[in-house]
N, C-alpha and C positions, 0 to 999 in steps of 0.2 A: 504494500500500500504506500503510495507516494503522498507526502505531506507538502502542500504548497501554500504560500502566503499571497494574498491578493494585494495589489494588482499583480497579475502574472506578467512575466517578462516574455519577450518573443522567444528567447532561448528555452525557457520552461515549456512554452506552448509547443515548440518544435520537437521537444523530447517526448511528448505524450503520444501514446499509440492507442488506437481504437481498442477498447476492452480494458484499458488500465483502470484500476480502482484508485481513487484520489480522495484525500481529505483536504478541504479548503478552509482557510482561516483568513479573516480580514473583512473588507467591506464589499458588499454587492448591492444591487438595486433590484427592486421588483417592478415588473411591467407586464401587462397582459394586452389583449386585443385593442381596447380603446386607446390606451396610451401609445401603443405601437403606431396606430394610425395618426395620432397627434404628432409624435416625434418625427415620423416619416414626412408629414406635411411641413413641419418646421425645417427639416433638412432641405427639402425641395425648395422652400422659399428663403433659404439661407438666413434663418432666424436663430436666435440663441436658444439652446436647449436647457431645460431645467436641471439637468444632471451633467456631470463631466463625462462625456461619452468616450473620449480617448482612453483606451485601456479598460473600459467598463466591463463588468460581468453583470448580465441581466438574468434574473431568475423569474421564470414564468409562473407566478403564483398570485393568489389573492388570499392573504392571511385572514384568519378569523380573530376575533378579539382575544386578548390575553387573559388567561386565568390568573388568579391571585398568585403572586410570586414568580410569574413567568414574563418574559419579554414579549411573547406573541402566542397566539393560539395555534391551532393546526394550520399548516401551510405547505401542503403537498404540491407537487408540480401539476401544471395544467398542460393540455395537449399542445405541443409546440407547433404543429402544422398550421394552426390558426394564425401564427405570426409570420409564416413563410413569405407572404407578399411584401412585408415590410422589412424583412431581415437584411437583404443585400444593401439597401441604403444605409442602414445602421452600421453594418460591417465596414462599408466604404468610409463612413464618418469616424471610425476608430474603435467601435465596440470590439472586444477581443474574445468574449466567451458568452455562451448562453447556457442556461440550465432549464430543463423541462422534461417532457416524456414523449416517447414515440418517434416515429420516422420523420425525416425532413425531406423536402422536395429536392430534385436534382439541381435546381437553380440555387438553393441554399447550400447544398453540398459543394457546388462549384465555387460559390462566393466564399465559403469557409476556406477552401483551398487557396483561392486567389488572394485573400487578405490575411492568411496565416492565423486563422482563429481556431476555436475549438467549441464543440457542442458537447455538453455534459448531460447525462441522464441522472435525475434524482429518483430515489426509490418511491414509486407510485404506491399509494395506499398506506403510506407510512407518515402522513403529514403531521400527526401528533407526536410521533417519535422523533422525526428530524427537527421539529421545532425546538427540541431541547438543545440543539446545536446553535441556536440563535441567541446571542447574548444581549443585543440591544436593537431597538427599532426606532427609527425616526421618520415621521411623515415628511416627505420631501417635495411632492408636487401633486396637484390635482385632487385635493381633499374631497371635492364633490363626487369623485368616483368611488368613494367608500373603500372596500377591500381591493378594488382595482386601481387605487391611487398608486403613486410611486412612493415606495418606502426604501430607506437605506437600512440594510441589515448588517450588523456585525456578527460574523459567524466564527465558530471555533470547531475545527475538525468536522466540517459539514461533509457528509459522504456523498460522492458522485462517482459515476463511471463515464469514461470517455466514449461517447457515442459516435462522433465523427472527429477525426484528428485533422491537423493542419495539412496533411498530405491528401485529404479527401477519403481516407479509409473509413468505412461506415460499417458498424457492427450489424446493421440490419441487412447488409448485402453479403454477409458471410455465407458460405455454402457449407453444409454438413457433410 
């Protein structure tokens, strides 16, 4: 198991291989469908983004309210394919990693390869368990979107698996 601190360096990203198990520590941002559409529009119109996108790691999740004594409630990954239309522009703008669940389109796989990024898979169905790896949460943008707003998470040993590496290798394309 590899332990990495966010933000990831290009060298660290290049060393990752599809199928690697990784523990992430540091800051990442949450964003789902509505936010991806907003961010994509801002990029298209050359407007300032509400988060630092260069080197960013985006987690596709909509966290539930925190229970007493916890930073956040359950926050499992959402289906990544819903963000596929908006992913290439975010990668072109400097995003370096995404965390979600499920397959990605060929266009996203090619963009990951082109921009030297990585797609991580979070354990689906374990939202309550992996929320224990989130040490702090800060609302960052779009409060009106509720759980789909942008949050900044500080994570410690957040478990993920490399789904698509910077060379375009995709665990969903492996043959048995």
